[in-house]
C-alpha positions as CSV (number, residue, x, y, z in Angstrom):
1,M,-14.4,65.7,39.5
2,S,-12.0,67.5,37.9
3,D,-10.9,64.1,36.9
4,T,-13.9,63.7,35.4
5,P,-14.1,63.9,32.0
6,V,-17.0,65.7,29.9
7,I,-17.6,62.8,26.8
8,G,-19.9,63.9,24.0
9,V,-22.2,60.9,22.0
10,L,-23.0,63.0,18.8
11,A,-27.5,62.7,18.6
12,L,-27.4,62.2,15.1
13,Q,-28.8,58.7,15.2
14,G,-27.7,55.5,16.6
15,D,-28.2,54.7,19.7
16,V,-27.3,57.7,21.8
17,R,-29.0,56.7,25.2
18,E,-26.9,53.7,25.3
19,H,-24.4,55.0,25.6
20,L,-24.8,58.5,27.8
21,I,-25.4,55.1,30.4
22,A,-22.6,53.3,29.8
23,L,-20.0,56.1,29.5
24,A,-21.6,57.6,32.9
25,S,-21.2,54.4,34.2
26,A,-17.6,54.6,33.4
27,D,-16.8,58.4,35.4
28,A,-17.8,60.2,32.7
29,L,-19.7,63.5,32.5
30,A,-21.8,61.7,29.5
31,R,-23.8,64.8,27.0
32,P,-25.0,64.1,23.9
33,V,-23.4,66.2,21.1
34,R,-25.5,68.0,18.6
35,R,-23.7,71.5,17.2
36,P,-20.2,72.5,16.5
37,E,-20.4,75.0,20.1
38,E,-21.0,71.8,22.5
39,L,-18.8,70.1,20.2
40,A,-16.2,72.4,21.2
41,E,-17.6,71.8,25.2
42,V,-16.4,68.1,24.8
43,D,-12.8,65.9,26.4
44,G,-14.3,63.1,23.9
45,L,-16.6,62.2,21.7
46,V,-18.2,59.2,20.5
47,I,-20.0,58.0,17.4
48,P,-22.7,56.1,17.3
49,G,-23.8,53.3,15.9
50,G,-27.3,54.0,13.1
51,E,-26.6,54.6,9.0
52,S,-23.9,55.8,7.7
53,T,-24.6,57.6,5.4
54,T,-27.1,59.5,7.0
55,M,-24.8,60.5,9.5
56,S,-22.7,61.7,7.0
57,K,-25.2,64.0,5.5
58,L,-27.0,64.9,8.7
59,A,-23.3,66.0,10.7
60,V,-22.3,68.1,7.0
61,L,-25.9,69.5,7.2
62,F,-25.7,70.5,10.9
63,G,-22.7,72.1,9.8
64,M,-21.1,69.2,12.1
65,M,-18.5,68.3,9.3
66,E,-15.6,69.9,9.1
67,P,-15.9,70.7,12.9
68,L,-15.3,67.1,13.7
69,R,-12.5,66.0,11.3
70,E,-10.8,69.2,12.7
71,R,-11.5,68.0,16.3
72,V,-10.3,64.4,15.6
73,R,-6.7,65.8,13.7
74,A,-6.4,67.8,17.0
75,G,-6.1,65.0,18.6
76,M,-9.5,65.1,19.9
77,P,-9.9,60.5,21.1
78,V,-13.0,59.4,19.5
79,Y,-15.1,55.8,19.3
80,G,-16.8,54.6,17.2
81,T,-19.3,51.8,16.8
82,C,-20.7,49.7,13.9
83,A,-21.5,52.7,11.7
84,G,-19.4,55.2,13.7
85,M,-16.7,52.4,13.2
86,I,-17.8,54.0,9.5
87,M,-17.1,56.9,10.4
88,L,-13.8,56.8,11.7
89,A,-11.9,54.5,8.8
90,E,-9.5,56.5,6.5
91,K,-11.8,54.8,2.9
92,I,-15.2,52.5,3.3
93,L,-15.4,49.8,0.6
94,D,-18.5,50.6,-1.6
95,P,-19.4,53.8,-0.6
96,R,-22.6,55.5,-1.3
97,S,-23.1,58.4,-3.4
98,G,-22.3,61.1,-1.3
99,Q,-20.5,59.3,2.0
100,E,-17.7,61.4,3.3
101,T,-15.7,59.8,6.1
102,L,-13.9,61.2,8.8
103,G,-11.4,59.5,9.7
104,G,-8.9,59.7,12.6
105,I,-7.9,55.0,11.8
106,D,-5.3,54.5,8.8
107,M,-7.8,51.7,8.0
108,I,-10.6,50.4,5.6
109,V,-13.4,49.2,6.2
110,R,-17.2,47.0,4.5
111,R,-20.1,48.6,4.6
112,N,-23.1,45.8,5.7
113,A,-19.6,43.1,5.8
114,F,-21.2,40.3,8.1
115,G,-25.2,40.7,6.7
116,R,-28.7,41.9,6.4
117,Q,-30.6,42.7,9.8
118,N,-32.1,39.6,10.1
119,E,-28.5,38.2,10.4
120,S,-28.1,40.5,13.2
121,F,-26.6,38.0,16.1
122,E,-24.5,37.8,19.0
123,A,-20.7,37.0,19.6
124,S,-17.7,36.8,23.1
125,V,-14.9,38.5,21.6
126,E,-11.5,38.7,23.3
127,V,-10.8,42.6,23.7
128,A,-6.8,43.5,24.1
129,G,-6.4,45.5,26.6
130,I,-9.4,44.7,28.7
131,D,-8.5,42.8,32.0
132,G,-11.7,40.2,33.1
133,G,-13.1,37.7,30.2
134,P,-14.4,38.9,27.0
135,V,-16.3,41.2,25.7
136,E,-19.9,40.3,24.5
137,G,-20.4,42.2,21.2
138,V,-24.1,43.1,19.8
139,F,-23.6,43.1,15.3
140,I,-25.9,44.8,13.7
141,R,-25.4,45.3,9.7
142,A,-21.8,45.2,10.5
143,P,-19.2,46.3,9.0
144,W,-15.6,44.8,9.1
145,V,-11.9,46.2,8.8
146,E,-10.3,44.6,5.5
147,S,-7.3,45.9,5.6
148,V,-5.4,48.7,8.3
149,G,-1.6,50.7,8.1
150,A,1.5,50.9,10.0
151,E,-0.3,53.1,12.7
152,A,-2.6,51.1,13.4
153,E,-3.5,48.0,16.0
154,V,-5.5,45.6,15.4
155,I,-7.3,44.7,19.2
156,A,-10.1,41.9,17.7
157,E,-11.2,39.9,16.2
158,H,-13.8,36.8,14.9
159,G,-14.7,34.7,12.7
160,G,-10.9,35.8,11.5
161,H,-12.1,39.7,10.3
162,I,-11.0,43.0,12.1
163,V,-14.0,44.1,14.3
164,A,-11.9,46.8,16.9
165,V,-8.6,49.1,16.3
166,R,-7.4,51.6,18.1
167,Q,-5.1,54.5,16.6
168,R,-3.6,56.8,19.1
169,H,-6.5,58.3,21.0
170,V,-9.3,57.2,18.4
171,L,-11.8,53.7,19.1
172,A,-13.8,51.5,16.6
173,T,-15.3,48.7,16.9
174,S,-17.7,46.8,14.2
175,F,-19.9,46.4,17.6
176,H,-21.9,47.2,20.1
177,P,-21.6,47.4,23.4
178,E,-23.5,50.0,24.6
179,L,-26.0,47.7,23.4
180,T,-24.6,44.6,26.2
181,G,-24.6,46.4,30.2
182,D,-20.7,45.5,29.9
183,H,-19.2,48.9,30.0
184,R,-15.7,47.8,30.1
185,V,-14.5,49.4,26.5
186,H,-15.7,52.6,27.0
187,A,-14.1,52.5,30.0
188,L,-11.3,51.9,27.5
189,F,-11.7,54.3,25.3
190,V,-12.8,56.5,28.9
191,D,-9.2,56.3,30.3
192,M,-8.2,57.2,26.7
193,V,-9.3,60.5,27.6
194,R,-8.3,60.5,31.0
195,A,-4.7,60.3,29.5
196,V,-4.9,63.2,26.9
197,K,-7.3,65.8,28.8
């Protein structure tokens, strides 16, 4: 039981329930995180999709932005999907006024790059480090990565664009694997958390 990592899902908005289910299926103890004291009790954290500007503002409002930055800098494993990917970028192209990021991955991200809500789609994505064939990705107003720094590793592309990146203990995908019932990306993240726990 001691090998079971405790992984939080940032519960300010987005697919919190779906991530909790996916993490539990990947043998983690999953719990929602809204406050700094809850953040202090987890070994790793998932930042779900949602609206990145709103998420940034809510993180500031709930007193979470600085504690999150400190934990990321201190080496806590973090996985961001869609808006979560934007939150983990060092830089956003065309950020909204007042939009902040946590950093963690040396990448530049373009918001809503794959189009509007009504242009959402599903696609099979080959992800390096995940066995068993492509992962089904759900792209909803998804970002893509314009460029990465030397320390960031591109682990998936779709349509010539970077859609998944890993940098040491931090993982990010443009797409939502939590909506498909395929929990291999979450299992990869749980293994990352175990490795530093």
